[in-house]
SEROVO-726068 format. One record per atom (N, C-alpha, C): z, x, y; residue in one letter. Coordinates in pm, whole numbers, padded with zeros to 5 digits, always signed. Layout:
REM SEROVO-726068
ZXYA
...
This chain:
REM SEROVO-726068
+01985+01897-01553M
+01857+01823-01568M
+01830+01745-01443M
+01935+01678-01394F
+01931+01598-01264F
+01897+01691-01154F
+01952+01815-01147V
+01933+01917-01042V
+01794+01953-01048V
+01740+01977-01161Q
+01610+02011-01177Q
+01511+01907-01128Q
+01546+01776-01148F
+01470+01677-01102F
+01461+01670-00951F
+01584+01683-00899L
+01589+01676-00750L
+01499+01798-00687L
+01516+01918-00756V
+01428+02032-00704V
+01283+01985-00709V
+01241+01931-00830Q
+01104+01902-00840Q
+01065+01789-00753Q
+01154+01691-00728L
+01132+01585-00624L
+01104+01637-00483L
+01185+01738-00448G
+01170+01800-00307G
+01040+01865-00304G
+01010+01938-00410A
+00877+02010-00406A
+00763+01925-00397A
+00767+01810-00477S
+00653+01721-00484S
+00628+01645-00361S
+00754+01600-00305V
+00735+01530-00177V
+00676+01605-00068V
+00723+01741-00078T
+00675+01826+00034T
+00520+01859+00010T
+00475+01873-00114T
+00339+01885-00143T
+00255+01765-00085T
+00309+01638-00109F
+00250+01524-00070F
+00243+01508+00078F
+00345+01538+00151L
+00346+01530+00288L
+00259+01634+00357L
+00245+01748+00294T
+00148+01864+00345T
+00009+01810+00319T
-00016+01747+00213Y
-00150+01694+00175Y
-00201+01577+00276Y
-00112+01498+00318L
-00145+01382+00404L
-00227+01417+00519L
-00189+01507+00610P
-00279+01536+00728P
-00424+01571+00694P
-00440+01664+00594A
-00563+01705+00550A
-00646+01588+00495A
-00565+01496+00420Y
-00644+01375+00363Y
-00701+01289+00471Y
-00619+01257+00569F
-00667+01168+00680F
-00766+01236+00767F
-00773+01368+00774K
-00872+01436+00852K
-01007+01434+00786K
-00997+01461+00650R
-01133+01494+00579R
-01177+01374+00494R
-01088+01290+00449E
-01128+01181+00350E
-01120+01035+00389E
-01009+01016+00456F
-00984+00874+00487F
-01106+00805+00544F
-01132+00686+00501I
-01244+00591+00551I
-01190+00507+00672I
-01203+00582+00794W
-01153+00528+00918W
-01192+00391+00962W
-01306+00361+00926W
-01360+00227+00981W
-01303+00109+00917W
-01223+00146+00792L
-01155+00026+00726L
-01040-00008+00814L
-00988+00075+00902L
-00878+00038+00981L
-00901-00092+01069L
-01018-00124+01085V
-01054-00245+01161V
-00992-00363+01104V
-00975-00368+00963V
-00913-00478+00900V
-00770-00503+00932V
-00681-00401+00914P
-00539-00432+00957P
-00514-00430+01094P
-00605-00378+01172L
-00589-00386+01316L
-00622-00518+01381L
-00725-00578+01327T
-00771-00703+01375T
-00703-00839+01303T
-00653-00813+01179F
-00597-00918+01102F
-00475-00990+01175F
-00386-00917+01238P
-00280-00991+01316P
-00336-01081+01423P
-00440-01048+01495F
-00494-01130+01598F
-00561-01255+01525F
-00613-01245+01418L
-00669-01362+01346L
-00552-01456+01304L
-00446-01400+01251I
-00336-01487+01219I
-00271-01555+01343I
-00266-01476+01451Y
-00217-01539+01569Y
-00304-01657+01612Y
-00439-01629+01619V
-00525-01743+01667V
-00512-01868+01576V
-00510-01846+01434L
-00496-01947+01348L
-00355-02025+01371L
-00249-01951+01394S
-00128-02008+01410S
-00124-02094+01563S
-00182-02037+01649D
-00179-02094+01790D
-00267-02221+01774D
-00373-02226+01701A
-00454-02350+01687A
-00391-02449+01582A
-00283-02399+01528N
-00215-02484+01421N
-00306-02525+01317N
-00405-02439+01276V
-00493-02452+01163V
-00416-02466+01029V
-00435-02566+00950M
-00351-02587+00825M
-00202-02593+00844M
-00178-02646+00971N
-00033-02650+01008N
+00045-02525+01014N
-00040-02406+01043W
+00020-02272+01048W
+00101-02245+01177W
+00100-02345+01262G
+00202-02335+01382G
+00337-02332+01336G
+00379-02385+01224D
+00495-02398+01158D
+00527-02265+01077D
+00623-02184+01112D
+00650-02064+01055D
+00686-02079+00902D
+00755-02194+00876D
+00795-02212+00728D
+00675-02242+00644D
+00567-02295+00696V
+00449-02320+00614V
+00389-02191+00571V
+00376-02102+00670V
+00305-01970+00637V
+00400-01898+00545V
+00523-01888+00574K
+00612-01806+00497K
+00613-01859+00348K
+00621-01987+00335G
+00618-02040+00197G
+00494-02006+00116G
+00385-02007+00188L
+00245-01976+00137L
+00248-01830+00090L
+00285-01737+00189M
+00276-01600+00159M
+00376-01556+00062M
+00488-01625+00050E
+00578-01582-00039E
+00539-01610-00200E
+00436-01687-00208V
+00373-01707-00333V
+00252-01615-00355V
+00169-01604-00248V
+00044-01527-00261V
+00079-01376-00280V
+00171-01332-00199H
+00189-01187-00210H
+00231-01130-00334H
+00342-01192-00399P
+00387-01142-00531P
+00281-01171-00639P
+00196-01279-00619S
+00084-01302-00722S
-00006-01192-00710S
-00042-01141-00592L
-00144-01032-00582L
-00089-00906-00650L
+00034-00870-00624L
+00104-00754-00678L
+00110-00768-00836L
+00153-00883-00885A
+00162-00900-01033A
+00021-00888-01088A
-00077-00932-01023T
-00222-00926-01078T
-00260-00778-01080T
-00228-00703-00973A
-00264-00569-00964A
-00186-00492-01085A
-00063-00526-01104L
+00017-00459-01214L
-00043-00488-01355L
-00067-00609-01375V
-00112-00649-01514V
-00258-00587-01526V
-00349-00593-01428A
-00481-00553-01444A
-00485-00391-01458A
-00389-00323-01391S
-00397-00172-01408S
-00337-00135-01545S
-00241-00209-01592L
-00182-00177-01736L
-00286-00213-01842L
-00354-00326-01824L
-00460-00361-01918L
-00577-00258-01926L
-00623-00217-01801M
-00727-00116-01805M
-00680+00013-01848M
-00556+00044-01828W
-00503+00170-01880W
-00499+00175-02035W
-00467+00048-02094A
-00468+00041-02241A
-00616+00057-02289A
-00705+00011-02217V
-00845+00021-02253V
-00898+00163-02234V
-00877+00226-02127T
-00940+00354-02086T
-00842+00463-02125T
-00716+00449-02132R
-00612+00559-02157R
-00631+00658-02042R
-00670+00607-01931D
-00670+00699-01804D
-00534+00696-01730D
-00469+00801-01725A
-00339+00805-01659A
-00335+00764-01520A
-00455+00772-01447S
-00465+00728-01307S
-00430+00571-01298S
-00471+00488-01402L
-00441+00344-01400L
-00289+00327-01425L
-00231+00411-01503G
-00085+00402-01514G
-00011+00439-01388G
-00070+00540-01315L
-00013+00585-01191L
-00014+00456-01085L
-00129+00395-01073I
-00139+00285-00969I
-00053+00158-01028I
-00037+00165-01160G
+00044+00051-01214G
+00194+00070-01176G
+00228+00207-01167G
+00369+00229-01112G
+00383+00200-00965G
+00277+00213-00884I
+00284+00183-00759I
+00305+00021-00741I
+00227-00038-00818S
+00223-00188-00807S
+00367-00244-00867S
+00422-00183-00967A
+00544-00219-01017A
+00657-00198-00916A
+00650-00082-00837S
+00748-00052-00742S
+00743-00161-00622S
+00626-00187-00582C
+00605-00289-00475C
+00649-00434-00515C
+00613-00464-00645L
+00658-00600-00698L
+00803-00613-00704L
+00878-00500-00746S
+01016-00518-00770S
+01080-00534-00633S
+01031-00473-00529R
+01085-00485-00394R
+01063-00626-00341R
+00935-00675-00371E
+00912-00815-00319E
+00997-00924-00387E
+01011-00908-00523L
+01091-01003-00604L
+01241-00989-00572L
+01284-00872-00551G
+01431-00847-00529G
+01483-00866-00378G
+01384-00868-00287G
+01428-00881-00145G
+01450-00755-00086G
+01503-00768+00044Q
+01524-00648+00127Q
+01636-00559+00066Q
+01735-00628-00006G
+01844-00542-00055G
+01802-00448-00173G
+01678-00467-00214T
+01630-00384-00331T
+01523-00276-00288T
+01522-00241-00166S
+01424-00149-00107S
+01444-00011-00187S
+01556+00006-00233T
+01591+00136-00301T
+01503+00148-00424T
+01470+00038-00491L
+01382+00029-00605L
+01241+00073-00567L
+01200+00033-00451L
+01069+00076-00406L
+01060+00225-00385L
+01166+00280-00307V
+01165+00418-00287V
+01173+00508-00408V
+01264+00465-00502V
+01289+00537-00632V
+01144+00536-00709V
+01081+00413-00705G
+00957+00404-00785G
+00845+00485-00729G
+00835+00485-00589L
+00733+00578-00527L
+00768+00729-00540L
+00895+00766-00541C
+00926+00900-00569C
+00879+00948-00703C
+00908+00856-00798A
+00873+00884-00943A
+00719+00898-00958A
+00643+00815-00888V
+00499+00827-00882V
+00446+00948-00821V
+00505+00992-00712I
+00477+01125-00650I
+00496+01244-00737I
+00626+01237-00806V
+00656+01355-00889V
+00554+01360-01009V
+00524+01240-01074Y
+00439+01236-01176Y
+00288+01288-01139Y
+00254+01234-01026G
+00118+01285-00984G
+00111+01427-00948G
+00214+01483-00907D
+00224+01625-00859D
+00224+01714-00984D
+00291+01655-01086T
+00304+01741-01206T
+00212+01715-01320T
+00127+01631-01289H
+00016+01585-01390H
-00114+01561-01316H
-00149+01663-01232R
-00280+01635-01155R
-00399+01627-01239R
-00403+01719-01344N
-00519+01718-01431N
-00542+01592-01500N
-00434+01512-01519Q
-00452+01383-01589Q
-00484+01269-01495Q
-00485+01287-01364I
-00500+01177-01279I
-00628+01207-01178I
-00715+01292-01236E
-00839+01332-01159E
-00922+01209-01121E
-00931+01113-01200T
-00997+00978-01164T
-00940+00938-01026T
-00818+00929-01018F
-00751+00877-00893F
-00777+00977-00772F
-00757+01102-00803L
-00773+01200-00695L
-00918+01222-00649L
-01015+01183-00734N
-01151+01186-00699N
-01204+01064-00640N
-01133+00950-00639S
-01180+00828-00603S
-01148+00802-00448S
-01237+00827-00361R
-01212+00815-00224R
-01172+00666-00180R
-01240+00571-00233W
-01213+00434-00202W
-01067+00396-00245W
-01029+00433-00369T
-00904+00410-00416T
-00797+00455-00325T
-00793+00573-00287K
-00697+00645-00197K
-00694+00576-00068K
-00818+00540-00018A
-00830+00472+00112A
-00758+00336+00114A
-00774+00263+00005L
-00726+00131-00006L
-00573+00128-00034L
-00523+00226-00098I
-00379+00244-00115I
-00321+00289+00019I
-00375+00368+00103A
-00340+00407+00235A
-00332+00280+00324A
-00444+00190+00326L
-00434+00077+00390L
-00331-00023+00353L
-00298-00020+00225C
-00187-00109+00170C
-00057-00058+00243C
-00029+00060+00248F
+00101+00107+00307F
+00103+00096+00454F
-00024+00107+00520I
-00034+00085+00657I
+00001-00057+00691I
-00049-00148+00617S
-00020-00278+00638S
+00125-00318+00625S
+00182-00263+00514Y
+00321-00274+00498Y
+00406-00226+00612Y
+00373-00102+00662A
+00435-00053+00774A
+00430-00136+00894A
+00305-00193+00926G
+00292-00297+01036G
+00393-00414+01014G
+00392-00456+00900S
+00487-00571+00862S
+00625-00539+00893S
+00677-00416+00855Q
+00810-00386+00875Q
+00839-00360+01024Q
+00736-00315+01102L
+00755-00294+01254L
+00807-00424+01313L
+00744-00535+01254L
+00768-00666+01311L
+00897-00728+01248L
+00918-00710+01111D
+01030-00761+01052D
+01162-00700+01111D
+01159-00567+01143R
+01279-00508+01184R
+01294-00519+01336R
+01205-00583+01397G
+01208-00605+01547G
+01180-00473+01631G
+01123-00386+01570I
+01107-00252+01641I
+01013-00270+01757I
+00897-00344+01730I
+00802-00372+01836I
+00859-00451+01949I
+00928-00549+01915K
+01005-00638+02014K
+01103-00564+02094K
+01184-00485+02032H
+01288-00411+02109H
+01217-00298+02187H
+01105-00236+02149S
+01043-00132+02217S
+00993-00181+02343S
+00920-00302+02335V
+00865-00374+02449V
+00966-00411+02559V
+01079-00463+02501R
+01184-00505+02592R
+01251-00394+02661R
+01251-00282+02600L
+01315-00160+02658L
+01218-00109+02756L
+01091-00112+02727A
+00991-00059+02827A
+00973-00139+02956A
+00982-00285+02936T
+00950-00378+03051T
+01094-00418+03117T
+01202-00411+03048G
+01330-00455+03104G
+01348-00608+03094G
+01254-00664+03014D
+01269-00801+02986D
+01329-00839+02862D
+01461-00881+02867D
+01526-00905+02743D
+01498-01040+02674D
+01415-01117+02733E
+01371-01241+02676E
+01236-01239+02609E
+01170-01127+02609W
+01037-01111+02564W
+01035-01133+02407W
+00937-01213+02373Q
+00923-01246+02229Q
+00781-01232+02189Q
+00755-01211+02065I
+00622-01213+01999I
+00602-01345+01935I
+00510-01428+01992R
+00479-01555+01933R
+00427-01540+01792R
+00470-01622+01702F
+00423-01630+01570F
+00449-01496+01501F
+00549-01429+01534S
+00588-01295+01482S
+00611-01312+01329S
+00678-01416+01293S
+00705-01429+01134S
+00565-01447+01065S
+00474-01536+01118N
+00356-01549+01046N
+00269-01425+01037N
+00267-01340+01141V
+00194-01225+01133V
+00261-01108+01036V
+00393-01111+01034E
+00461-01031+00951E
+00444-01054+00805E
+00444-01183+00773E
+00436-01218+00636E
+00290-01205+00593E
+00201-01239+00684S
+00062-01218+00645S
+00011-01069+00631S
+00071-00980+00711M
+00053-00834+00701M
+00098-00774+00561M
+00208-00823+00527E
+00261-00789+00389E
+00162-00836+00285E
+00124-00957+00290T
+00033-00997+00192T
-00096-00926+00198T
-00141-00889+00310L
-00261-00804+00323L
-00248-00671+00252L
-00132-00617+00262G
-00095-00495+00181G
-00112-00512+00032G
-00066-00632-00011G
-00094-00658-00156G
-00226-00674-00194G
-00312-00731-00107F
-00453-00747-00130F
-00513-00609-00144F
-00483-00516-00050F
-00545-00388-00061F
-00504-00309-00187F
-00382-00337-00225L
-00350-00268-00349L
-00420-00321-00474L
-00454-00455-00471L
-00533-00505-00584L
-00670-00455-00579L
-00726-00444-00462L
-00866-00395-00448L
-00865-00245-00486L
-00761-00168-00460A
-00746-00031-00510A
-00756-00017-00668A
-00691-00116-00733V
-00689-00123-00881V
-00842-00143-00927V
-00904-00243-00855V
-01046-00271-00893V
-01140-00132-00863V
-01114-00077-00753A
-01185+00051-00726A
-01165+00152-00826A
-01041+00179-00863L
-01001+00279-00967L
-01055+00237-01092L
-01049+00115-01140T
-01112+00076-01263T
-01257+00100-01268T
-01324+00089-01166R
-01458+00112-01160R
-01487+00268-01175R
-01408+00340-01131S
-01419+00487-01150S
-01379+00539-01291S
-01282+00458-01348A
-01232+00505-01475A
-01319+00463-01593A
-01389+00359-01594I
-01470+00310-01699I
-01562+00423-01752I
-01585+00431-01868P
-01676+00544-01917P
-01811+00559-01867P
-01873+00434-01841V
-02016+00433-01787V
-02007+00482-01639V
-01906+00488-01574G
-01899+00526-01437G
-01869+00669-01410G
-01839+00752-01517R
-01792+00878-01511R
-01894+00979-01457R
-02023+00940-01488G
-02127+01024-01453G
-02177+00999-01308G
-02124+00897-01244S
-02165+00853-01101S
-02102+00941-00995S
-02167+00966-00892T
-02117+01047-00791T
-02091+00958-00665T
-02116+00835-00671G
-02097+00747-00553G
-01972+00743-00504G
-01860+00743-00578D
-01725+00714-00536D
-01641+00845-00543D
-01712+00958-00546E
-01627+01088-00561E
-01595+01141-00429E
-01465+01183-00415G
-01437+01249-00286G
-01384+01392-00314G
-01269+01422-00275R
-01217+01556-00299R
-01151+01568-00442R
-01132+01693-00481T
-01078+01713-00607T
-00931+01755-00597T
-00864+01787-00714T
-00737+01833-00702T
-00709+01944-00630T
-00821+02032-00596R
-00799+02157-00514R
-00746+02123-00372R
-00773+01992-00326D
-00718+01955-00197D
-00581+01965-00191D
-00505+01931-00298L
-00353+01944-00297L
-00307+02087-00285L
-00389+02175-00311H
-00347+02312-00293H
-00393+02380-00148H
-00450+02294-00069G
-00499+02328+00061G
-00618+02421+00050G
């Protein structure tokens, strides 16, 4: 049974990774990237101006450590409540994504495995139950917002792991180079990811409610995209 699961996991992850280039080429709402690309500069300006005492890293970190898990918890509860109302498996799927992200946030860096395992389970379920998550697959905005969520998380990790700092040091030869207010930007980017995930739940709920099923305003590609 475990071997079968691993085989299915490999097949599902391969399908997912194969789908991504086509998704970003044909469906992704590219102008939305303006938000995660400009957001770090906004946080930097606020920190440099010491607005709301944001020049102090501890102030921002303390605030974001409350706001971020609150956003994730709200996304989880909202998705599960709307799943109970609509019985649309798509909402259960995004609830799984929310639960995975929340478990990582509450557990800290040592529990990143929980996030990976949770996302793998979501990918396998989505791949093997495509006909049950058509609301999700057809919602262009939901998929775009989830993509932005993980783009924001990736940006946060680039700062948290020091990848940007070490890359610049290597390129310039300046071993003393630092990113000012790096902690503030990193924590804020992580919180932005949680905000995008909550917006994705809202977008998916709008697509899943019965009165919206006849609308074509938020429809993108169908499950045929996964087959290329």
